[in-house]
Phi, psi and omega in degrees: 000317179295317180296318179295316179297316181296317179298316182295315179298317179298314183295321184275000175241274180294326181296319179296320180294320179293319179296317179296322179297314181296314180297322176297319178296320177301319179292316181297322181282355180054043175288157183304128180239149008271007185301317183296312179294322178298317178298315181298315181298318179296318178294321179297318179296319179295318179298313181293322177298319179294321180294315181293327175295320178297322178294326181117013177241173188293144180296335180300328178296321178296318177295322179299313179297320179297322178297322177294318181299314182287323183296327183287349184288125177287338184283345182281117184289158179297326178296317179295318176302317182295319179295317178298316179299316179298319180295318179299313183286332183272335186242299189290319181294315174300321177293324179297312180291324177298319179297321178295317182296328179288335184268333187233136175275099184294318182298321181291330187255012179288128176229107185305315180299315180298319180300312181295316181299311183293323180295310182295316181299313181296312182297314182296316182296316180292322179296311181296319179299317178293321180299314179298318180296313183288332177291322180292337178275001182061032177292148180305139184303328184297334181262351188296316181295319181295315180297319179295320178298321182296341182262004184281332181297136176285318176066194185292331181294327176298319180289321178300312179298322177297320178299315180298317178297320180292318181295328180269005175076018181280336178225165179265171180296318176302322178293319179296317178301319178296324178296318179297314179298320179298321178296316181294313180299315180296329178284323183292320185280351183301311182303302179301323182294314179293322178298319177296318180296322180290324181293338180279352179283156179292125180286148181231158175255105188289346179297336179289348181261356176273147173228137183301324182284348179257040179230132179237102184294340177214107180288140177279328186292149179244357178236162185299309182302306178300328178294319178296318179297319181298321179287324177297327181297333183293336184236357187296336184265005182278155178294141177075017180237133178303165180289171187303313184296321179292319178299310183298318180299319182293316182290316183290329177295316177295323180294327180288336179292310176201134183298149181253014177286131177252180177283169176066028173076026182244142172222140180231071175296147183204163179199149173251130186223144180291336182276358180268128181273325182213155181302144176223140176240121178252130187242138175222149179235139177236112180294320183282335179095147180235136178287109183247016180056046181284154182300329181271000178075003182271152178291153179269134180247332181239123182242126177246105178272120183249124177238127183226155178299150184301320186266012179233053182290342177299322182285332176300315180297319179298315181293317177302318181296317181296314181297314181297323181290314181292317181284351173287348179268126183299324181299318181294320178295322179293322180298317183280346180274347185273320187304147182247345178228175186298316183298313181293320181295319179296318179294321178295323179293321182288341179288000000 
């Protein structure tokens, strides 16, 4: 117990700093990416897994800790994270499930009652736990159900814990099979459940939040920070809007937490502020493209800056969903990429 605690504390303090240092060096040396970072992350996971085995606990715990160390690195680009995620889902997870299937006869150990019991118990417990947590944060009631639903899938961690319990003889094989089915079922129903919850929300017309004067058909900035400042300048002098520096600080602070660059050349930086009276969407286009650290590694051409009141975060989610859904269509992106002046861009936006 002492060795495990010491190892965990070391990894989540000095270990995170060391991992970030190495990934930064990889970036500074301009080594081939994402291969170099991917190799480092795999080696880090193997090292941590070997250490936890030596301590006397499962290697999966070491890999889990290594994942936290690597994930916290600011130097790791979203494209590299995306590649690592794809590799894990395409290679390691199938091997993980295949290994389980080779060890346990699922057909022989299927128990319908246990599967239903474990599924209902797991989903209900995670939903209630998340509901209590989000309620304690005084989050608006309109978002509590959606956040709670998002926490219901058991996922791979449920199965990992089940494996450990099975190996130590704490549960039987039928119970473990029920745990696996419960994890799969809770993951499968997540999409339809969240879709139903979203449909129950009040629909909005996001065009009422656009303003012609808050549109820039050609951004001068070539970097993310200056582009955000340039868009903030379009509304900073309006009544009921904080000054430029306050606007910029709020948006860039949110951007530093996690990037808002999406795939297909879209970025949606956003912020909630007490000085904003009503939602505003400021739009900018960059023909040359801006590096926004997008998951697909492509430059961003269309930027939607979203500003919403502090106490109306439900509407922020609605607007983000609308923009992401509409801009997910290639036809809409092509329409907005053609205009060359403000009048044409505004008309294209209204379409």
